[in-house]
Structure formats: structure tokens, C-alpha cells
C-alpha positions in Angstrom: -0.8 11.8 20.6 -2.5 9.9 23.4 -1.4 6.5 22.2 1.9 7.6 20.6 1.0 6.2 17.2 1.5 7.3 13.6 -1.7 7.1 11.5 -2.0 6.5 7.8 -5.2 8.3 7.1 -6.8 6.5 4.2 -7.0 8.6 1.1 -8.9 11.8 0.1 -9.0 14.2 -2.9 -6.3 16.8 -2.4 -5.8 20.1 -4.3 -2.1 20.0 -5.2 0.4 22.9 -5.1 1.1 25.0 -8.1 -1.0 27.2 -10.4 -2.5 24.2 -12.2 -4.4 23.2 -9.0 -4.3 19.5 -9.9 -6.4 17.2 -7.8 -4.7 14.0 -6.4 -5.8 10.9 -4.6 -3.7 11.4 -1.5 -2.9 9.6 1.7 -1.4 11.6 4.6 0.8 10.0 7.3 0.4 11.8 10.6 3.1 11.4 13.4 2.3 10.9 17.1 3.1 14.6 17.5 0.4 15.5 15.0 2.7 16.6 12.2 2.5 15.3 8.7 5.3 12.7 8.3 4.6 11.9 4.6 2.1 12.5 1.8 1.6 9.9 -0.9 -0.2 10.9 -4.1 -1.5 7.8 -5.9 0.9 7.1 -8.8 -1.2 4.8 -10.9 -4.7 6.0 -11.9 -7.5 3.5 -12.1 -8.5 3.6 -15.8 -10.0 0.2 -16.6 -12.9 -1.4 -18.6 -13.9 -5.0 -17.7 -16.5 -6.3 -20.2 -19.7 -7.2 -18.2 -18.0 -5.8 -15.0 -17.0 -2.3 -14.5 -15.7 0.8 -16.4 -13.8 3.5 -14.5 -11.6 6.4 -15.5 -9.9 8.0 -12.5 -7.8 10.2 -14.9 -10.9 12.1 -15.9 -10.9 13.9 -12.6 -7.5 13.2 -10.9 -3.8 13.6 -11.7 -1.1 11.0 -11.0 1.5 11.4 -8.3 5.2 11.2 -9.2 7.0 10.1 -6.1 7.2 6.8 -4.0 6.5 7.5 -0.3 8.3 6.0 2.7 8.4 7.0 6.3 10.2 5.7 9.5 7.9 3.4 11.5 9.3 4.3 15.0 12.8 5.7 15.3 13.1 4.5 19.0 11.4 1.1 19.0 12.2 0.1 15.4 15.3 2.1 14.3 15.9 2.0 10.6 12.6 0.2 9.8 10.7 2.1 7.1 7.2 1.7 5.8 6.0 2.5 2.3 2.5 3.8 1.3 0.6 2.7 -1.8 -3.0 3.6 -2.7 -5.3 1.0 -4.2 -4.4 0.5 -7.9 -0.7 1.1 -7.0 -0.7 -2.5 -5.6 -0.9 -4.0 -9.1 2.5 -2.6 -10.1 5.2 -4.9 -8.6 8.0 -2.6 -9.9 6.9 0.2 -7.6 6.8 -2.0 -4.6 10.1 -3.6 -5.5 11.7 -0.2 -5.9 10.4 1.0 -2.5 11.5 -2.2 -0.7 15.0 -2.4 -2.3 17.9 -1.2 -0.1 18.7 1.5 -2.7 15.0 2.7 -2.8 14.4 3.1 0.9 14.3 -0.5 2.2 10.6 -0.6 3.3 9.7 -3.6 5.4 6.0 -2.8 5.6 3.7 -1.7 2.8 0.5 0.0 3.9 -2.2 0.2 1.3 -5.5 2.0 1.7 -7.6 0.7 -1.1 -11.2 0.2 -2.3 -11.4 -2.6 -4.7 -14.8 -3.0 -6.3 -17.1 -6.0 -6.5 -15.6 -7.2 -9.8 -11.9 -7.0 -9.0 -12.1 -7.4 -5.2 -13.1 -11.1 -5.0 -10.8 -12.0 -7.9 -7.6 -10.1 -7.0 -7.6 -8.3 -3.7 -6.1 -10.9 -1.4 -4.0 -12.4 -4.2 -2.3 -9.1 -4.8 -1.7 -8.5 -1.0 0.0 -11.9 -0.7 1.9 -11.4 -4.0 3.5 -8.1 -2.9 4.4 -9.6 0.5 6.1 -12.5 -1.3 7.8 -10.5 -4.0 9.5 -8.3 -1.4 9.6 -10.5 1.7 7.8 -7.8 3.6 4.6 -7.3 5.6 1.6 -5.9 3.7 -1.3 -4.2 5.5 -4.2 -3.3 3.2 -7.2 -1.5 4.5 -10.5 -1.2 2.7 -13.7 0.7 3.5 -16.6 -1.3 4.7 -19.1 -2.2 2.0 -22.1 0.1 1.5 -24.9 -2.0 0.0 -27.5 0.8 0.0 -26.9 1.3 -3.8 -26.3 5.1 -3.3 -22.6 5.2 -3.8 -19.5 3.2 -4.6 -19.6 -0.5 -3.4 -16.3 -1.6 -2.0 -15.2 -5.3 -1.6 -14.0 -4.7 2.0 -11.9 -7.5 3.5 -9.0 -5.5 5.1 -6.1 -7.9 5.3 -2.5 -8.3 6.7 0.0 -10.7 5.1 3.5 -11.6 6.2 6.8 -12.1 4.3 6.1 -15.9 4.0 2.8 -15.1 2.2 0.6 -16.1 5.2 -2.5 -14.1 5.9 -2.0 -13.0 9.5 -5.4 -11.3 9.8 -8.4 -10.4 7.7 -12.1 -9.6 8.0 -15.3 -9.5 6.0 -17.1 -6.6 4.3 -18.7 -5.1 7.4 -17.1 -2.4 9.5 -14.5 -3.9 11.7 -11.0 -3.5 13.2 -8.2 -5.9 12.1 -5.3 -6.5 14.5 -2.0 -8.2 13.6 1.4 -8.5 15.3 4.3 -7.8 13.0 7.5 -9.7 13.9 10.4 -8.2 12.1 12.7 -10.9 13.3 10.5 -13.3 11.3 11.0 -11.1 8.3 14.8 -11.5 8.6 14.4 -15.2 9.1 12.4 -15.5 5.9 15.0 -13.4 4.0 17.8 -15.6 5.4 16.0 -18.8 4.4 15.2 -17.7 0.8 17.7 -14.9 0.1 16.3 -13.5 -3.1 17.5 -10.1 -2.2 21.1 -11.3 -2.5 20.4 -13.4 -5.6 19.1 -10.8 -8.0 21.0 -10.8 -11.3 22.2 -7.3 -11.8 24.2 -8.5 -14.8 20.9 -9.5 -16.5 18.3 -7.1 -15.4 18.0 -3.9 -13.3 15.3 -2.0 -11.5 16.0 1.5 -10.3 14.0 4.0 -8.4 14.1 7.3 -10.3 12.4 9.7 -7.9 
């Protein structure tokens, strides 16, 4: 409230509505007035097994969300500019981001992604995926990771919170220690990139189609 900012509050386990009491990996977006603008429940659960690396089954304890999540960035300063929220493993699915960023799916121009890639997938894929989603959709991508806990007592995150622009440039990043990352997002630059390489207007609807269903 003091700064007039909306906050995307990472992600936490959430007991869902309904008699089944499903548990979700959920990110809440809080408005400057303190109200909940949006709630994103992670759509893709992290069930993987990398030989010699890591095995993880998120579906053993969590349920998957069903709905893409968008919210208005600032109705006065940035009218009509929407942001989309993904959580961690969601970033690996370009179809979800494409659906959220398409005009028919909400037209997000910023993807905000709280995530905690591990020490196997983090160095290999984290920054590549951030840049890939920025390029796929010609949008800004801001991905925030926890700092790395090297005590050996819990989950060890890769860290490296990063912001990329629609041209695929990394605007800001950091290491694995606790830090704050700042980046200026120039939405005029976004429109310039889209005008220069107009992939949004060149999609072949007569050959393929991607639709947002929910």
C-alpha cells in the first residue's frame, strides 16, 4: 500500500476449495490495496527422473491447477497491459505461455515466474528457458528464484533470478546468494520488436492452431 505496488508473492502450498481438500502449489497476486488480484495454481507438476541427477514427484503430494492466470499490471499507468503468472515447471511448456500471450488468451506482455530450479536442471536450463519464453512470445519474462541454501538441510535451489526482454536480452540477473534484481521494462521496446519481426501476424492459422480452453 505504501509504495502503490502489486506483489506476486512467490508460491506456497494451498488447501484448495471443495470437499476433496486438494493441496496446490499456489502463487497469490496482491494488489496495492491489499486485495488478492489473482491466484495461480501450478498447472504442470514436477514429476521427473534424471539418471545420476535428481528424482522428484510433485504429484505425490500436490494437485495440478486448471486455469492460466493473468492480471492487469497498472490500469492507470499501463492501461490494457496484462501480466501472466507461471510457477517453476510451467515455464517448460511453451503452449501455456503462447496461449496466455496471444490476443485471444489475454495478451500478456509480461510473464512473472517464481521458480526453484535445482542444481541439476538450473545450470542447464534456467536462463535458456527464460530467454526462450521471452523470444517465443516477444514479451518480458521476470523469473524469481529463492537464494541457495547450502546447509544440506533442505532443498538446494539454483538461484539466479533473471529478467529477459522481448529481444532475448538478459536485462538483469544475479547469482545464488540473497539479492534484489532491478530491471526497467520498456513496453515501447516490446512494440518495436513486434513490428520488426511480426510473428504474431504471420502465424499460419490455416496450418496449425493453438487455443486457450480455460
